[in-house]
C-alpha positions in Angstrom: 24.5 -13.4 -11.8 22.4 -14.7 -8.9 22.4 -11.3 -7.3 21.3 -9.7 -10.6 18.5 -12.2 -11.0 17.3 -11.7 -7.4 17.4 -7.9 -7.9 15.3 -8.3 -11.1 12.7 -10.5 -9.3 12.4 -7.9 -6.5 12.0 -5.1 -9.0 9.4 -7.1 -10.9 7.5 -7.7 -7.7 7.6 -4.0 -6.9 6.2 -3.2 -10.3 3.4 -5.8 -9.8 2.1 -3.8 -6.8 1.7 -0.6 -8.9 -1.7 -1.6 -10.4 -3.6 -2.0 -7.1 -1.8 1.0 -5.7 -2.8 3.1 -8.7 -6.4 2.1 -8.1 -6.3 2.9 -4.4 -4.9 6.4 -4.7 -7.7 8.3 -6.5 -10.5 6.3 -5.0 -9.0 6.8 -1.5 -9.5 10.6 -2.0 -13.1 10.1 -2.9 -13.7 8.0 0.2 -11.9 10.5 2.4 -13.9 13.4 1.2 -17.2 11.7 1.4 -16.4 10.2 4.8 -15.7 13.7 6.1 -18.8 15.3 4.6 -21.0 12.6 6.2 -19.7 13.3 9.7 -22.4 14.6 12.1 -20.0 17.4 13.3 -19.4 18.5 9.7 -23.2 18.6 9.1 -23.7 20.7 12.2 -21.2 23.3 10.9 -22.4 23.2 7.3 -26.2 22.8 7.5 -26.7 22.6 3.7 -25.2 19.1 3.9 -28.2 18.0 5.9 -30.3 17.4 2.9 -31.6 13.9 2.0 -30.4 14.1 -1.6 -27.0 15.4 -0.7 -26.5 12.9 2.0 -27.7 10.1 -0.2 -25.1 11.0 -2.8 -22.4 11.4 -0.2 -23.2 8.1 1.5 -23.5 6.3 -1.8 -20.2 7.5 -3.0 -18.6 6.5 0.3 -20.1 3.0 0.2 -19.1 2.5 -3.5 -15.5 3.7 -2.9 -15.2 1.6 0.2 -15.4 -1.6 -1.9 -11.9 -1.1 -3.0 -10.4 -0.8 0.5 -12.6 -3.6 1.8 -11.0 -5.9 -0.8 -7.4 -4.7 -0.9 -6.0 -8.3 -0.5 -8.0 -9.4 -3.6 -6.6 -6.5 -5.6 -3.1 -7.3 -4.6 -3.6 -11.0 -5.4 -4.7 -10.1 -9.0 -2.0 -7.4 -9.4 0.8 -9.6 -8.2 -0.3 -12.6 -10.3 -0.5 -10.4 -13.4 2.8 -8.7 -12.8 4.9 -11.7 -11.7 3.7 -14.2 -14.3 5.5 -14.4 -17.7 3.0 -16.7 -19.4 -0.7 -16.9 -19.5 -1.3 -13.8 -17.3 -5.1 -14.1 -17.5 -5.0 -17.7 -16.2 -2.6 -16.5 -13.4 -5.0 -13.8 -12.3 -8.0 -16.2 -12.3 -5.9 -18.7 -10.3 -4.9 -16.0 -7.8 -8.5 -15.2 -7.0 -9.3 -18.9 -6.5 -6.1 -19.2 -4.4 -7.0 -16.3 -2.1 -10.6 -17.6 -1.5 -9.0 -21.0 -0.7 -6.6 -19.4 1.7 -9.5 -17.7 3.5 -11.6 -20.8 4.0 -8.6 -23.0 4.9 -7.7 -20.6 7.7 -11.3 -20.7 8.8 -11.2 -24.5 8.9 -8.0 -24.3 11.0 -9.5 -21.9 13.5 -12.6 -24.0 13.8 -10.7 -27.2 14.2 -8.4 -25.7 16.9 -11.3 -24.0 18.7 -9.8 -20.6 18.2 -12.5 -19.2 16.0 -13.8 -16.2 17.9 -17.6 -16.4 18.6 -18.0 -12.8 19.9 -18.2 -10.4 17.0 -16.9 -7.5 19.2 -13.7 -9.4 19.9 -12.8 -10.3 16.4 -10.4 -7.4 15.9 -8.3 -8.0 19.0 -8.0 -11.7 18.0 -6.8 -10.7 14.6 -9.9 -12.1 12.9 -12.6 -10.6 10.7 -15.3 -11.5 8.2 -13.8 -11.3 4.7 -15.9 -12.0 1.6 -18.4 -13.7 3.9 -15.8 -15.9 5.6 -14.7 -15.5 9.2 -11.0 -15.9 9.1 -7.6 -14.3 10.0 -7.1 -10.8 8.9 -3.8 -10.9 7.1 -4.8 -8.2 4.7 -2.6 -7.5 1.7 -0.1 -10.1 2.8 -2.6 -12.9 2.0 -3.4 -11.5 -1.4 0.3 -11.2 -2.2 0.9 -14.8 -1.2 -1.9 -16.0 -3.4 -0.7 -13.9 -6.3 2.9 -15.1 -6.0 1.9 -18.8 -5.9 -0.6 -18.4 -8.8 2.1 -16.7 -10.9 4.7 -19.3 -10.2 2.2 -22.2 -10.9 1.1 -20.5 -14.1 4.7 -20.2 -15.4 5.5 -23.8 -14.4 2.4 -25.8 -15.3 0.6 -23.9 -18.1 1.9 -26.6 -20.6 1.3 -29.5 -18.3 0.5 -32.8 -20.1 -1.6 -35.4 -18.3 -2.5 -39.0 -19.1 -5.2 -39.3 -21.7 -7.9 -40.0 -19.1 -7.2 -36.7 -17.4 -6.1 -34.7 -20.5 -9.0 -32.3 -20.1 -7.5 -31.0 -16.9 -4.1 -30.4 -18.4 -2.5 -27.3 -19.8 -3.9 -24.0 -18.7 -6.8 -25.6 -16.8 -4.3 -27.2 -14.5 -3.1 -23.9 -13.2 -6.1 -22.9 -10.9 -6.4 -26.6 -9.8 -2.8 -26.8 -8.7 -2.9 -23.3 -7.1 -6.0 -24.5 -5.1 -4.0 -27.5 -3.9 -0.9 -25.4 -3.0 -3.0 -23.0 -1.0 -4.3 -25.7 1.4 -1.0 -26.3 3.2 -0.2 -22.5 3.1 -3.6 -21.8 4.7 -2.8 -24.3 7.5 0.7 -22.9 8.2 -0.2 -19.2 8.3 -2.6 -19.3 11.3 0.2 -21.0 13.4 2.7 -18.3 12.4 0.1 -15.5 12.8 -1.0 -16.9 16.2 2.6 -16.8 17.3 3.0 -13.1 16.3 -0.3 -12.2 17.9 0.8 -13.7 21.2 4.2 -12.1 20.9 2.5 -8.7 20.4 0.4 -9.2 23.4 3.4 -10.3 25.5 5.3 -7.1 24.7 2.3 -4.7 24.8 3.5 -3.3 28.1 6.4 -1.7 26.2 3.9 0.1 24.0 2.2 1.7 27.0 5.5 2.8 28.7 4.9 6.5 29.7 8.3 7.6 28.4 9.0 5.8 25.1 6.0 3.5 24.6 4.3 5.7 21.9 7.5 5.7 19.9 7.9 2.0 20.0 4.2 1.7 19.0 4.4 3.9 16.0 7.7 2.3 14.9 6.1 -1.2 15.0 2.9 0.1 13.4 4.8 1.4 10.3 7.2 -1.6 10.2 4.3 -4.1 10.2 2.4 -2.5 7.3 3.9 -4.7 4.6 2.8 -7.8 6.5 -0.7 -6.6 7.4 0.0 -7.1 11.1 -0.4 -3.4 11.9 -4.1 -4.0 12.3 -3.4 -6.7 14.9 -1.1 -4.3 16.8 -3.7 -1.5 16.7 -6.5 -3.8 17.8 -4.5 -5.1 20.7 -3.9 -1.6 22.1 -7.4 -0.3 21.2 -9.6 -3.0 22.5 -7.8 -5.1 25.1 -6.3 -4.8 28.5 -3.0 -4.4 26.8 -4.0 -0.8 26.0 -4.9 -0.1 29.6 -7.9 0.0 31.8 -9.3 3.5 32.4 -11.6 4.7 35.2 -14.2 7.2 34.0 -17.1 8.3 36.2 -16.7 5.2 38.4 -16.7 2.7 35.5 -13.8 0.8 33.9 -13.2 1.1 30.2 -10.8 -1.5 28.6 -8.6 -0.4 25.8 -7.7 3.1 24.6 -10.5 3.3 22.0 -13.3 2.4 24.3 -12.1 5.1 26.7 -11.7 7.6 23.9 -15.2 7.0 22.6 -16.7 7.6 26.0 -14.9 10.9 26.6 -15.1 12.2 23.0 -18.7 11.4 22.1 -20.4 11.3 25.5 -18.6 13.5 28.0 -16.9 16.2 26.0 -14.1 18.7 26.5 -15.5 20.1 29.8 -15.3 16.8 31.7 -12.3 16.2 34.0 -11.4 13.0 32.1 -10.6 15.1 29.0 -7.5 16.8 30.4 -6.6 13.8 32.5 -6.8 11.1 29.9 -7.2 12.4 26.3 -3.5 13.4 25.7 -2.4 9.9 26.6 -5.1 8.2 24.6 -5.1 10.1 21.4 -1.3 9.8 20.9 -2.0 6.2 19.9 -4.9 7.3 17.6 -5.5 10.4 15.6 -2.6 12.6 17.0 0.0 10.0 16.0 -1.6 9.3 12.7 -1.9 12.9 11.7 1.8 13.3 12.1 2.1 10.8 9.3 -0.7 11.8 7.0 -0.5 15.6 7.3 3.2 16.2 7.7 5.5 13.2 7.0 3.9 12.0 3.8 3.7 15.5 2.3 7.4 16.0 3.3 8.4 12.8 1.6 6.4 13.8 -1.5 8.0 17.2 -1.6 11.5 15.6 -1.3 10.6 13.3 -4.2 9.4 16.3 -6.3 12.5 18.4 -5.6 14.8 15.6 -6.4 13.1 14.7 -9.7 14.9 15.7 -12.8 13.9 19.1 -14.1 12.5 17.8 -17.4 10.4 15.2 -15.5 9.0 17.4 -12.8 5.7 18.3 -14.5 4.8 14.6 -15.0 6.2 13.5 -11.6 4.2 16.2 -9.9 0.9 14.6 -10.9 1.9 11.2 -9.5 3.3 12.6 -6.3 0.3 14.9 -5.6 -2.1 12.0 -6.1 -0.4 9.7 -3.6 0.1 12.5 -1.1 -3.5 13.6 -1.3 -4.6 10.0 -0.8 -3.1 10.1 2.6 -3.9 13.8 3.3 -7.6 13.4 2.4 -8.2 9.6 2.7 -5.9 8.4 5.5 -4.4 5.8 3.1 -0.6 5.9 3.3 0.3 2.7 1.4 0.5 4.2 -2.1 3.3 6.5 -1.2 5.0 4.1 1.2 5.1 1.3 -1.4 6.8 3.7 -3.9 10.0 3.4 -1.9 9.4 0.2 0.1 10.6 -2.1 -2.7 13.0 0.4 -4.3 15.0 0.9 -1.1 13.9 -1.3 1.8 16.5 0.2 4.0 14.8 3.6 3.5 11.5 2.1 4.7 13.3 0.9 7.8 14.6 4.4 8.4 11.1 5.7 7.8 9.7 3.4 10.5 12.4 4.3 13.0 11.9 8.0 12.4 8.2 7.6 12.7 8.7 6.2 16.2 11.3 8.6 17.4 9.5 11.7 16.2 6.3 10.6 17.9 7.9 10.5 21.4 7.4 14.3 22.0 3.7 13.6 22.1 4.4 12.3 25.6 5.2 15.8 26.7 2.4 17.7 25.0 -1.3 18.1 25.7 -2.6 17.3 22.3 -6.2 15.9 22.6 -7.3 15.3 19.0 -9.5 12.2 18.4 -10.6 10.0 16.7 -8.9 7.2 14.7 -8.2 8.7 11.3 -5.6 11.3 10.4 -7.1 13.2 7.5 -7.2 17.0 7.2 -11.0 16.6 7.7 -10.5 14.8 11.0 -8.1 17.5 12.0 -10.7 20.2 11.2 -13.6 18.3 13.0 -11.9 16.9 16.0 -9.1 19.4 16.3 -10.5 22.8 15.4 -14.2 22.4 16.1 -13.7 20.8 19.6 -12.4 22.8 22.5 -9.3 22.1 24.6 -7.6 20.1 21.9 -4.4 22.2 21.8 -4.2 21.6 18.1 -1.5 24.1 17.7 0.9 21.9 19.6 0.4 19.2 17.0 1.0 21.6 14.2 4.3 22.7 15.8 5.4 19.2 16.3 4.2 18.4 12.7 6.4 21.1 11.3 9.5 19.7 13.0 8.5 16.2 11.6 8.1 17.7 8.1 11.6 19.3 8.2 13.3 16.1 9.5 11.5 13.7 7.0 12.1 16.1 4.1 15.8 16.4 4.9 16.4 12.7 5.4 14.5 11.6 2.3 16.0 14.3 0.1 19.5 13.3 1.2 18.9 9.6 0.8 17.3 9.9 -2.7 20.2 12.0 -4.0 23.0 10.1 -2.1 21.9 6.6 -3.3 20.4 7.8 -6.6 17.0 6.2 -5.8 14.6 5.9 -8.8 11.7 7.6 -7.1 9.1 9.2 -9.4 10.7 11.7 -11.8 14.3 10.4 -11.4 14.5 8.4 -14.6 16.8 9.8 -17.2 15.4 13.0 -18.8 13.7 12.5 -22.2 15.6 14.3 -24.9 13.8 13.7 -28.2 10.1 14.2 -27.3 8.6 15.0 -30.6 7.2 11.5 -31.4 6.1 11.1 -27.8 4.4 14.6 -27.7 2.5 13.7 -30.9 1.7 10.3 -29.5 3.0 8.5 -32.6 3.3 5.2 -30.8 3.2 2.9 -33.8 6.1 4.8 -35.4 8.0 4.7 -32.1 7.4 1.0 -31.8 8.7 0.4 -35.3 11.9 2.3 -34.5 12.3 0.4 -31.2 12.0 -3.0 -32.8 14.4 -2.0 -35.5 16.9 -0.7 -32.9 16.7 -3.9 -31.0 17.8 -6.0 -33.9 14.4 -6.8 -35.4 11.5 -9.0 -34.3 13.6 -12.2 -34.5 16.0 -10.8 -31.9 13.3 -10.1 -29.3 12.3 -12.9 -26.9 10.1 -11.1 -24.4 8.8 -7.5 -23.8 7.8 -6.2 -20.4 7.6 -2.8 -18.8 7.8 -1.1 -15.4 6.7 2.5 -14.5 9.1 4.2 -16.9 11.0 1.5 -18.9 10.7 -1.2 -21.4 12.4 -4.3 -20.1 13.2 -6.6 -23.0 14.8 -10.0 -23.2 17.0 -10.4 -26.3 18.6 -13.3 -28.2 21.8 -11.4 -29.0 22.5 -8.0 -27.5 25.3 -7.4 -30.1 22.5 -6.6 -32.6 21.2 -3.6 -30.6 21.6 -0.1 -32.1 21.5 2.3 -29.1 21.7 5.3 -31.4 18.6 4.2 -33.3 16.7 3.7 -30.0 17.3 7.4 -29.3 15.4 8.3 -32.5 12.4 6.7 -30.9 12.3 9.3 -28.2 13.8 7.2 -25.5 15.8 9.1 -22.8 18.3 6.3 -22.5 19.0 2.6 -22.9 21.3 0.3 -21.0 22.0 -3.4 -20.6 20.9 -4.4 -17.2 22.5 -7.8 -17.8 23.5 -9.9 -20.8 20.7 -10.1 -23.3 18.4 -7.9 -21.2 18.0 -4.2 -22.0 16.1 -1.4 -20.4 14.7 1.4 -22.7 13.5 4.4 -20.8 10.3 6.2 -22.1 9.1 7.8 -18.9 5.3 7.8 -18.2 4.6 7.0 -21.8 6.1 3.6 -21.5 2.8 1.7 -21.2 1.5 3.0 -24.5 4.9 2.4 -26.2 4.8 -1.2 -24.8 1.3 -1.8 -26.3 2.5 -0.5 -29.6 5.6 -2.7 -29.5 3.4 -5.7 -28.8 1.2 -4.8 -31.8 4.4 -4.4 -34.0 5.6 -7.8 -32.9 2.3 -9.4 -33.9 2.2 -7.7 -37.4 3.6 -9.8 -40.2 
């Protein structure tokens, strides 16, 4: 029973991440395209882009879309609070925003009090700090938002009916939720910098491993992927890019600290004809664009294809749209989290395998002469920094990428089928689709409520990506055959008095109709 409860909580948490991920995917594509079209190198190759109106539109769209990715933690805070709370979801979302803001300022206070608040703006990244919503604080990214969302959801469910003495009655009930969340976030904000500082120092202490000439790049990319759920991958990248941990490089008699500083000098100032290009660029870019392109241009599409090929035949058309969107978000926008999160919480062990493979399959870069900058790994960056620049040996990256594609496709296809993972399109096939095709959701809802034993037998209705998840008073009153008449592709008791009814991608509309049916007299 405890295992089943834990599993349900984990699944609920995974579902709560879908809302911010759904926002990130299409907007990430816009940001990726506009970012590429605004590049100086792209403008030189396509002169028509060098028009004030066109550039104003491109830059405006890029700036507007960037607001989503500059505030990912806030989106996760709201999404997790909404998805994890059972009662008063609106209050939970409001409290999560307050909680996240509190977390930011408390961490700022901690850094100030301990004398660790970095004064040099150019060193913020390598210290794991940044300016977020106007507050200089630790950059814990989505992890901070998730913490705020979880605490707000728990507080909302626990205290939304809180009764206080008459003198303080105004602050009771729902109004107590954001206040209590605020108070809880203070000790959390004081603890996190201590833990984060430990991890940052730990990464610095083992940085020599990342720069090992034989296996360092593999360890780096393994760690980079493995740290994504915690937001620490930015710290790792900054340590290598901007500090001595990433090496000191002599170029034209001057020392450049960190791989990115050296890359900037060679890529933008000296060019492919300079002796430092062949001497240093292959070793520098394997930690930057070359390694990232293996992920965004080959591994992510391979995983997406594996998901599509393992989707049930009747669901492939619908699953294709979802998969293409998350793959293109990486391919065009360099944002990999939407696809990674689709299996991170469904099968954590598969994410570990993904991280390990990402490291192992990057090691061959040590023995190639790929010299493709810059930081991002989009197809536009490949075109600009790979094809338009000389002496990049881009074909070597393509050959290695093809090998990566085959390996990741084979591993993910095997794992999805072997362990019956519920990746997009692998819910049970929908058999009776007439009502769904005609979008007769009120009629569907009426049948669902009837099949579940009537309104009086339903305690709580929720949904994930493809299923209604319903708490019942008595599961003996459920008519599974009647539920099939609603167009569901299957129903099963996940545990006593808790049923899952599968409707595929239509589930959100069915859920809304069921809610309306429950409210009707």
